[in-house]
N, C-alpha and C positions, 0 to 999 in steps of 0.2 A: 580694529586696533592694529597699529603697525608693529612690525617685528622689533624695531629698535626701542620701543617703550615697554615691552613685556618684561616683567620682573622674572627672576629665575623660578620662583614658585609657580607663577602663571604659566611658564613654559612647561614645567612638569605637569601641571593640571591639564594642559592641552593634550599632552601625550597620554595621560591617564584616561581622559575622556575618549580619545580615539581607540584605545585598548578596550574600554568598556563598551563602546558602540559596536565593536567587532564581536562582542558577546551578547548583543541585543539588549543592552542597558541604555536607558535614557539618562542623561546627566545634566546637572546644574552645578555651576561653580559659585562659591561664596554664598552659602545658604546658612541662615540663622534659624536652627530648629526651635530655639527658645531664646529669650532675651539673655544676652551675655555670652552666648556661644556663636561662633561662626566657623563652619566647616569649609574646607577648601573645595571638596567635590562631594556631592551626594548623588547616588545612582539608584534608579528605580528599575528593577529587573522585570523580565517578562512574566514572572509569577507573583509580582507584587513585593518582592524582597527589596529592602532598602539597605544600601551599603554607604558607609562614610569612609572617605579617603583623605588623609592629611598628607600634604605635600611638604617635604622638608628638603631644601636645596643644599644644606650644609650641616655640619656638626653643630655649629653655633645656633642655627635656626632650630634644630631639633632640641637642643638642651634648654633653649629659652621658652619652650612650650610647656606651660604649667597647667593647661586646661584640658588636655586631651582625654583624660579619664572621664570627664563630663560628657564627652561625645558618645560613650558606650551605651548610654541609655536611649540613644536616638537612632539606633541602627540594628540590623540583624547581623551584620559583619563589619568589622573595623580593620582598615588597612593603613599602613604607612607607605607612601610613595617617595622614593629617593632616587637620586641619579646614580649612574654607574660609578664605582669607586667609593661610594659612601660606606663607612664601617658598619656593616649589618649587625655586628655584635652589640651595638648600642641600642638597637630596637628591642622593645620589650617582648618577652614570650607571650603567647596567647593572642597575638595580633597578626594579621596578614601582612605580607611584604610584596611590594611592587617596585620593580626597577623601571624607570621611565626616562625619556628625554623629551625634546621638543615635539617629536613626531609620533611616538608610539611607546609602548611599554610591554612588560611581561610580568605575570603573576608568578612570583617565586615561591610564595607560601600562601595557601588559602587560609583565610581567617576562619576561626571556629564560628559556627552558627550559634547565635543567642537570640531566638525569635522575640520580636517586640510583642508586648501585649496588644490585643486586638484594637482597643480604643485608641492607643497611641499610634498604631499603624494607620488607622483610618484618618486620624487628624493630620499626621505627617504626610500621608499620601495626598490628601486634599491640599495641604499647604504647598507641596511640591507642584501639583497640577496648576494651582492658581499662580504661583510664582512663574512657572514656565509660560503660561498664557499671557500674563502681564508683561513679561520680558519680550515675548513675541510681538505683542501689540505695540510696545514702545519702539521696536525696530521699524514697524510699518507706519507708525504715527507718533513721532517724537514730541509732539505738543503735549503739555501737561493737561 
């Protein structure tokens, strides 16, 4: 994807993914953990932990998100990722905070842990692995 067609949220997601890779997390963007929900970034950690990160490029982008609480059931930790200068007081308590740009990010506040039930963790980890493998395959062989 060329730089000129990346949307602001996609640029934030790239910086978030680079940050998480530096902490030994594997990441996927635009993941649907269940029908009707689509998270911006899902990260799988070295101990099997699953994090969800929602990227919000502006105040308007943040205030228009009415589904974010539904994401809490699909992760061990939930974070908001926003650009520098974003009014952090808008972000709800009890969530992690990441400041990011096109190239990297920083965790400002660690999200509290709320471990997933074992069955959901297994199903979501399998979904993550299959999605990663299918995306990788599509890069190598774009034919349907």
